[in-house]
C-alpha positions as a printed NumPy array, in Angstrom:
array([[  52.375,   63.166, -111.642],
       [  52.499,   62.55 , -115.317],
       [  50.035,   64.161, -117.763],
       [  47.364,   61.929, -119.325],
       [  44.639,   62.911, -121.737],
       [  41.179,   63.31 , -120.181],
       [  39.062,   60.593, -121.904],
       [  36.043,   62.8  , -122.006],
       [  34.188,   63.063, -125.411],
       [  33.19 ,   66.686, -124.606],
       [  36.729,   67.746, -123.701],
       [  38.626,   69.916, -126.183],
       [  41.823,   70.048, -124.234],
       [  44.015,   66.96 , -124.776],
       [  46.802,   67.571, -122.403],
       [  45.383,   67.655, -118.918],
       [  45.52 ,   65.471, -115.843],
       [  43.079,   62.405, -116.054],
       [  42.379,   61.614, -112.495],
       [  40.189,   58.665, -113.471],
       [  43.286,   56.814, -114.525],
       [  45.11 ,   57.417, -111.309],
       [  42.141,   57.267, -108.901],
       [  39.628,   54.838, -110.378],
       [  36.203,   54.108, -109.085],
       [  35.851,   50.833, -107.184],
       [  34.144,   48.202, -109.38 ],
       [  31.897,   47.163, -106.428],
       [  30.216,   50.612, -106.696],
       [  28.119,   48.852, -109.464],
       [  26.614,   46.551, -106.763],
       [  26.262,   49.568, -104.515],
       [  23.954,   51.233, -107.036],
       [  22.11 ,   48.023, -107.738],
       [  21.567,   46.621, -104.356],
       [  17.906,   47.604, -104.075],
       [  17.075,   45.838, -107.245],
       [  18.961,   42.78 , -106.361],
       [  17.477,   42.722, -102.885],
       [  13.916,   43.088, -104.142],
       [  14.433,   40.313, -106.642],
       [  15.984,   38.06 , -104.051],
       [  12.943,   38.5  , -101.731],
       [  10.445,   37.957, -104.677],
       [  12.242,   34.867, -105.848],
       [  12.529,   33.368, -102.411],
       [   8.768,   33.978, -101.927],
       [   7.798,   32.268, -105.22 ],
       [  10.109,   29.307, -104.702],
       [   8.795,   28.811, -101.201],
       [   5.184,   29.012, -102.289],
       [   5.94 ,   26.495, -105.089],
       [   7.625,   23.994, -102.648],
       [   4.746,   24.417, -100.201],
       [   2.017,   23.913, -102.877],
       [   3.891,   20.935, -104.275],
       [   4.203,   19.302, -100.908],
       [   0.611,   19.852,  -99.991],
       [  -1.021,   18.896, -103.291],
       [  -2.534,   22.334, -103.974],
       [  -1.88 ,   22.409, -107.699],
       [  -4.673,   22.238, -110.184],
       [  -7.297,   24.506, -111.596],
       [  -7.269,   27.842, -113.24 ],
       [  -6.098,   29.679, -110.132],
       [  -3.026,   27.454, -109.923],
       [  -2.247,   28.013, -113.534],
       [  -2.527,   31.832, -113.031],
       [  -0.163,   31.586, -110.014],
       [   2.246,   29.563, -112.097],
       [   2.245,   32.227, -114.854],
       [   2.806,   34.963, -112.306],
       [   5.701,   32.936, -110.763],
       [   7.249,   32.463, -114.085],
       [   7.19 ,   36.162, -114.892],
       [   8.446,   37.121, -111.445],
       [  11.43 ,   34.696, -111.631],
       [  12.51 ,   35.264, -115.241],
       [  11.258,   38.779, -115.737],
       [  12.917,   39.802, -112.591],
       [  16.125,   38.128, -113.491],
       [  16.096,   39.905, -116.927],
       [  15.373,   43.311, -115.253],
       [  18.255,   42.753, -112.796],
       [  20.567,   41.816, -115.658],
       [  19.637,   44.942, -117.58 ],
       [  20.153,   47.074, -114.441],
       [  23.723,   45.594, -113.993],
       [  24.523,   46.272, -117.654],
       [  23.328,   49.817, -117.358],
       [  25.426,   50.372, -114.145],
       [  28.522,   48.885, -115.907],
       [  28.031,   51.47 , -118.692],
       [  27.45 ,   54.157, -116.13 ],
       [  30.653,   53.143, -114.267],
       [  32.53 ,   53.331, -117.546],
       [  31.156,   56.76 , -118.292],
       [  32.766,   58.413, -115.237],
       [  35.672,   60.724, -116.002],
       [  37.185,   63.374, -113.81 ],
       [  40.368,   65.383, -113.992],
       [  42.011,   68.739, -113.952],
       [  41.494,   70.776, -117.133],
       [  42.796,   74.319, -117.557],
       [  42.747,   74.916, -113.856],
       [  39.275,   73.461, -113.377],
       [  38.071,   70.275, -111.64 ],
       [  35.982,   68.527, -114.267],
       [  33.441,   65.675, -113.682],
       [  31.681,   64.008, -116.699],
       [  29.277,   61.066, -116.391],
       [  26.104,   59.593, -117.89 ],
       [  25.007,   56.94 , -120.335],
       [  22.109,   58.385, -122.246],
       [  21.724,   61.825, -120.476],
       [  25.263,   63.058, -119.93 ],
       [  26.385,   65.782, -117.508],
       [  29.67 ,   67.672, -117.387],
       [  30.6  ,   69.986, -114.646],
       [  33.637,   72.285, -114.333],
       [  34.701,   74.121, -111.228],
       [  37.727,   76.464, -111.092],
       [  40.236,   75.283, -108.532],
       [  40.462,   78.952, -107.387],
       [  36.873,   78.739, -106.082],
       [  37.172,   75.469, -104.323],
       [  36.683,   75.902, -100.565],
       [  37.073,   72.368,  -99.368],
       [  37.69 ,   68.771, -100.393],
       [  36.153,   66.269,  -98.064],
       [  35.043,   62.61 ,  -97.946],
       [  31.591,   61.303,  -96.901],
       [  29.616,   58.11 ,  -96.931],
       [  26.284,   56.919,  -95.669],
       [  25.532,   53.531,  -94.045],
       [  25.1  ,   51.655,  -97.311],
       [  28.448,   53.05 ,  -98.487],
       [  29.963,   51.76 ,  -95.279],
       [  28.625,   48.31 ,  -95.926],
       [  30.306,   48.275,  -99.369],
       [  33.484,   49.956,  -98.022],
       [  33.019,   52.986, -100.318],
       [  33.576,   56.722,  -99.968],
       [  32.418,   59.77 , -101.9  ],
       [  34.689,   62.754, -102.58 ],
       [  33.167,   66.09 , -102.64 ],
       [  34.762,   69.309, -104.142],
       [  32.949,   72.193, -102.362],
       [  32.586,   75.555, -103.925],
       [  30.325,   78.57 , -103.191],
       [  27.893,   77.063, -105.839],
       [  25.38 ,   74.807, -103.974],
       [  25.159,   72.596, -107.166],
       [  28.771,   71.533, -106.551],
       [  27.525,   69.175, -103.816],
       [  25.663,   67.111, -106.444],
       [  27.797,   67.685, -109.611],
       [  31.229,   68.142, -107.997],
       [  31.002,   64.663, -106.269],
       [  32.925,   61.536, -107.243],
       [  30.959,   58.496, -105.94 ],
       [  32.123,   55.013, -105.179],
       [  35.866,   55.279, -104.323],
       [  37.686,   52.871, -102.111],
       [  39.172,   54.281,  -98.933],
       [  42.884,   54.413, -100.103],
       [  41.932,   55.851, -103.468],
       [  39.638,   58.443, -101.898],
       [  42.239,   59.59 ,  -99.407],
       [  44.986,   59.751, -102.09 ],
       [  42.79 ,   61.75 , -104.416],
       [  41.825,   64.107, -101.657],
       [  45.507,   64.678, -100.871],
       [  46.348,   65.376, -104.511],
       [  43.65 ,   67.947, -104.919],
       [  44.453,   69.529, -101.625],
       [  47.994,   69.72 , -102.658],
       [  46.988,   71.561, -105.928],
       [  44.937,   73.972, -103.827],
       [  47.938,   74.639, -101.482],
       [  49.981,   75.482, -104.62 ],
       [  47.275,   77.825, -105.926],
       [  46.828,   79.458, -102.411],
       [  50.239,   79.19 , -100.809],
       [  50.101,   79.536,  -97.032],
       [  53.224,   81.005,  -95.413],
       [  54.873,   79.427,  -92.481],
       [  54.108,   82.441,  -90.375],
       [  50.459,   82.294,  -91.189],
       [  50.222,   78.56 ,  -90.333],
       [  52.086,   79.225,  -87.051],
       [  49.79 ,   82.073,  -86.185],
       [  46.708,   79.866,  -86.947],
       [  47.932,   77.206,  -84.628],
       [  48.5  ,   79.652,  -81.785],
       [  45.106,   81.366,  -81.998],
       [  43.145,   80.832,  -78.738],
       [  39.45 ,   80.023,  -79.256],
       [  36.994,   82.436,  -77.646],
       [  34.811,   80.613,  -75.152],
       [  31.024,   80.788,  -75.493],
       [  29.251,   83.02 ,  -73.019]])
């Protein structure tokens, strides 16, 4: 793999591997992080439009109460639309803020729009690299890659969220290969491990 600069404003090492360029986040991860906002707006807008059509068809317009309902409907429709637009803009910026790579033997993850975070985990302390997803991730076809270390905080800060299946598997394979090079396993050790008989539970 060629070496690319890590596009991280906090990085002081220009010649390290930028995994963001090789294994980018899926763009649909923006919708994954916004689906609750969009769903709530859809339900509210549907309710407002349905009430408007029902009131129009049954002649229930008129009076102060109707004017109040119209004002509320206006703010729900257009205020909610503006809020969803701002949410999507923020998530687009958050998506662009993600940068992860290998820097001086460390796995580095940087993200954040206003409040930024930057985590660095030595590859020598990485115990496992695994993929996970919940039901919502499943619906969007996304996976999260976790780099596990003895530090419990690595579950939160050592996670790359919103990868497509192929990208997630390829990135997992790449990091696993790096770990194998750092901790070479001899053929004899691998063969011994495959021949060990599990002890049955009593």
